[in-house]
Backbone bond lengths (Angstrom), bond angles and torsions (degrees), N, CA, C in turn:
res aa  C-N    CA-C-N  psi(-1)  N-CA   C-N-CA  omega(-1)  CA-C   N-CA-C  phi
1 M - - - 1.434 - - 1.550 106.41 -
2 N 1.302 113.61 142.66 1.523 117.88 177.08 1.445 110.51 -81.73
3 A 1.338 114.95 171.86 1.447 120.86 178.20 1.546 110.30 -60.08
4 L 1.312 115.66 143.87 1.453 120.19 178.05 1.502 110.56 -109.61
5 A 1.287 117.71 156.90 1.473 121.82 173.29 1.436 112.23 -136.95
6 L 1.390 119.92 149.21 1.444 123.16 -178.89 1.514 110.30 -149.75
7 R 1.261 119.39 136.61 1.440 124.54 171.09 1.529 107.66 -86.08
8 F 1.269 118.34 123.29 1.468 124.16 -178.01 1.505 105.76 -118.27
9 D 1.315 114.38 111.85 1.515 123.10 -179.08 1.582 108.29 -84.55
10 F 1.269 111.53 137.38 1.544 113.38 177.55 1.514 107.27 -140.31
11 D 1.396 112.46 150.60 1.427 122.37 175.80 1.543 106.07 -140.16
12 E 1.230 112.57 144.17 1.532 119.76 -176.65 1.473 114.19 57.07
13 L 1.357 115.63 40.28 1.416 118.71 172.51 1.506 107.60 -71.05
14 T 1.304 117.54 130.11 1.474 121.70 -172.40 1.549 108.53 -104.69
15 I 1.310 113.02 123.90 1.521 120.90 170.60 1.506 105.27 -101.35
16 P 1.397 116.76 119.21 1.416 118.49 -178.12 1.570 110.64 -67.56
17 V 1.287 116.10 146.96 1.488 119.12 169.99 1.565 108.95 -116.27
18 L 1.305 112.81 122.28 1.556 117.95 -176.97 1.484 108.11 58.10
19 G 1.329 118.35 36.61 1.430 123.21 175.49 1.471 119.94 76.76
20 R 1.388 113.39 6.72 1.484 116.71 179.45 1.490 113.74 -117.98
21 N 1.370 118.54 127.48 1.418 123.91 179.72 1.536 112.98 -72.69
22 D 1.315 115.63 -26.44 1.423 118.65 -168.89 1.552 113.23 -75.56
23 N 1.394 116.13 -10.51 1.443 119.05 176.92 1.507 108.30 -129.84
24 G 1.371 114.52 28.85 1.462 116.28 -178.39 1.520 113.32 -93.33
25 L 1.336 112.21 -169.16 1.454 118.27 -179.97 1.481 111.95 -90.66
26 L 1.277 120.12 146.37 1.450 124.19 174.04 1.513 110.04 -111.96
27 L 1.239 121.68 127.44 1.413 130.68 -171.49 1.517 113.57 -121.54
28 Y 1.312 118.17 140.89 1.476 122.17 177.56 1.469 107.31 -123.94
29 G 1.325 119.29 152.43 1.460 126.16 175.81 1.525 113.28 150.74
30 F 1.300 115.65 -144.99 1.448 123.62 175.24 1.506 110.44 -149.36
31 A 1.341 113.81 154.01 1.491 124.03 172.05 1.560 113.93 -115.26
32 E 1.262 111.45 141.59 1.530 116.13 173.64 1.535 104.06 -95.55
33 L 1.283 108.28 121.26 1.541 119.43 -179.17 1.554 105.72 -104.65
34 S 1.337 115.16 144.22 1.465 119.76 171.79 1.539 107.74 -145.12
35 G 1.391 112.42 157.65 1.424 116.58 -177.22 1.515 109.30 165.48
36 D 1.405 113.34 -154.49 1.400 117.35 175.57 1.541 108.93 -140.21
37 R 1.344 119.65 -160.72 1.471 118.53 -175.41 1.527 110.78 -67.17
38 E 1.299 119.67 -18.09 1.476 124.60 178.20 1.507 113.68 -75.57
39 G 1.347 119.10 -23.20 1.384 119.07 -178.46 1.544 111.59 157.68
40 F 1.323 118.47 -179.56 1.433 123.91 -178.10 1.446 111.37 -137.10
41 S 1.363 116.56 165.51 1.465 125.62 173.81 1.458 105.76 -133.73
42 V 1.357 116.11 162.25 1.402 124.86 177.99 1.641 106.72 -88.62
43 E 1.272 118.12 119.51 1.456 122.11 -179.71 1.568 112.37 -91.12
44 T 1.342 114.99 -45.70 1.508 120.34 179.86 1.526 105.34 -143.51
45 V 1.353 110.82 156.33 1.446 118.41 173.60 1.565 105.74 -129.84
46 H 1.305 109.95 133.48 1.462 117.39 -177.00 1.597 103.60 -116.11
47 L 1.295 111.93 113.85 1.502 114.51 176.47 1.499 113.30 -80.38
48 A 1.235 116.59 160.18 1.504 123.74 -169.02 1.538 109.33 -52.26
49 E 1.293 118.79 -41.07 1.510 117.28 -170.32 1.531 109.15 -95.22
50 G 1.414 120.44 12.28 1.389 119.67 170.52 1.543 119.44 111.51
51 T 1.373 114.27 -8.12 1.419 117.68 178.44 1.542 108.05 -71.06
52 V 1.314 114.46 135.09 1.553 120.55 177.97 1.493 106.76 -113.48
53 L 1.326 113.37 126.81 1.491 120.13 174.56 1.548 108.26 -111.25
54 R 1.348 118.76 137.76 1.447 121.78 -174.52 1.497 108.86 -120.93
55 R 1.362 112.90 150.10 1.469 120.97 -179.00 1.547 107.11 -68.33
56 G 1.340 119.94 -34.63 1.460 118.73 -175.14 1.492 115.32 -79.85
57 G 1.343 119.66 4.88 1.488 125.88 179.88 1.437 112.92 116.79
58 N 1.343 115.55 158.40 1.451 122.46 -171.44 1.505 108.74 -130.43
59 R 1.301 116.24 44.42 1.493 119.40 176.81 1.550 112.34 -58.50
60 E 1.306 112.43 143.36 1.470 118.77 -179.76 1.537 106.88 -127.83
61 C 1.254 114.54 125.77 1.508 120.98 176.58 1.551 109.86 50.25
62 G 1.274 116.95 38.18 1.524 117.35 175.03 1.433 112.76 87.12
63 R 1.390 121.87 -7.85 1.436 125.61 -175.37 1.530 111.05 -103.56
64 P 1.347 119.56 148.54 1.451 121.37 176.66 1.583 107.66 -63.29
65 A 1.293 114.48 151.68 1.455 125.17 177.11 1.536 106.20 -118.74
66 A 1.261 121.45 67.34 1.454 124.10 -176.27 1.557 114.31 -55.38
67 F 1.376 115.76 -43.65 1.439 117.71 -179.98 1.553 111.72 -66.60
68 A 1.317 120.00 -46.64 1.477 124.88 177.17 1.548 107.42 -55.21
69 D 1.305 116.79 -49.02 1.465 121.05 -175.46 1.516 109.47 -60.93
70 E 1.306 117.29 -43.06 1.517 124.30 -177.57 1.521 104.78 -68.39
71 L 1.324 119.07 -45.01 1.423 120.80 -179.39 1.590 112.29 -59.53
72 F 1.360 115.46 -43.10 1.432 118.74 175.01 1.490 112.04 -60.37
73 R 1.357 118.84 -42.37 1.490 122.22 -177.10 1.638 107.14 -60.46
74 R 1.343 112.33 -44.83 1.456 117.23 -173.08 1.578 111.04 -68.41
75 I 1.307 113.60 -40.97 1.514 116.81 176.78 1.549 110.38 -64.03
76 A 1.299 117.09 -45.10 1.460 122.05 -179.21 1.461 107.00 -62.35
77 A 1.366 121.30 -42.91 1.418 119.66 -178.76 1.539 113.49 -58.07
78 V 1.313 115.68 -38.48 1.480 119.17 178.20 1.516 111.25 -69.72
79 I 1.222 120.05 -40.45 1.530 121.73 -177.37 1.491 110.20 -75.63
80 E 1.289 120.29 -34.81 1.474 124.11 -178.86 1.556 112.75 -80.18
81 N 1.260 119.20 -8.68 1.461 125.39 -174.89 1.545 110.03 -98.51
82 D 1.304 116.60 108.39 1.446 118.32 -177.59 1.599 115.29 -72.99
83 R 1.323 113.15 -1.45 1.486 117.26 171.53 1.522 115.98 -87.97
84 T 1.331 113.94 -3.41 1.521 117.07 172.42 1.539 108.42 -98.29
85 V 1.353 113.56 161.77 1.504 116.58 -178.37 1.540 109.77 -62.04
86 L 1.374 116.27 -46.31 1.474 120.52 -179.56 1.494 112.49 -67.62
87 G 1.320 116.04 -38.14 1.439 123.60 176.26 1.541 112.34 -56.20
88 R 1.415 113.51 -45.14 1.473 117.53 -179.71 1.525 110.33 -66.26
89 H 1.402 116.32 -37.93 1.486 118.12 176.62 1.483 113.19 -68.42
90 A 1.335 118.42 -34.08 1.528 119.50 174.94 1.555 109.86 -67.19
91 A 1.339 115.78 -43.39 1.495 119.59 179.30 1.508 110.98 -61.13
92 M 1.397 118.74 -41.91 1.370 118.82 176.38 1.460 116.48 -62.29
93 E 1.407 114.95 -44.47 1.442 118.65 177.45 1.454 115.77 -64.06
94 W 1.438 115.19 -31.45 1.485 120.03 177.15 1.541 107.37 -70.71
95 A 1.296 119.39 -43.40 1.483 121.41 -177.97 1.587 109.13 -64.53
96 E 1.283 120.34 -31.25 1.466 124.00 178.29 1.557 106.71 -71.29
97 L 1.355 117.31 -37.54 1.444 118.62 179.35 1.525 110.78 -70.68
98 V 1.296 116.71 -41.42 1.510 120.28 177.59 1.550 110.26 -63.98
99 E 1.265 118.96 -35.86 1.495 123.47 178.20 1.521 109.21 -65.54
100 R 1.373 117.29 -47.33 1.405 119.47 -176.92 1.566 109.96 -64.85
101 H 1.325 117.02 -34.13 1.486 116.70 -176.74 1.623 109.73 -87.06
102 S 1.381 115.73 -8.50 1.457 115.26 176.63 1.594 110.99 -93.46
103 E 1.290 115.19 -9.52 1.450 117.16 -179.84 1.538 110.14 -69.76
104 P 1.301 116.84 140.44 1.545 118.88 -179.27 1.643 107.99 -63.38
105 A 1.226 117.50 147.25 1.428 125.13 -173.01 1.580 109.57 -76.92
């Protein structure tokens, strides 16, 4: 099977602050997932107002973008974790995509 890709829309994705979700950040947008029948990873995150975060780094004008890189890692950790609500939704959507691509033509 070739690599698969999926757009996963999210709203109210919570990034914990100091380990607490009740005072965390809420984010809206979509993530581009890629992988195979074994699983997926987040490749890019598109926030609602147009900011794009990339797995490979978010350098700006030749300077590191530590905050953007950390934000990407934290968003990806929520989506890739099937113990979170959004992670379970992403895993279900991914399983449906794999199933559709596994069916005989």
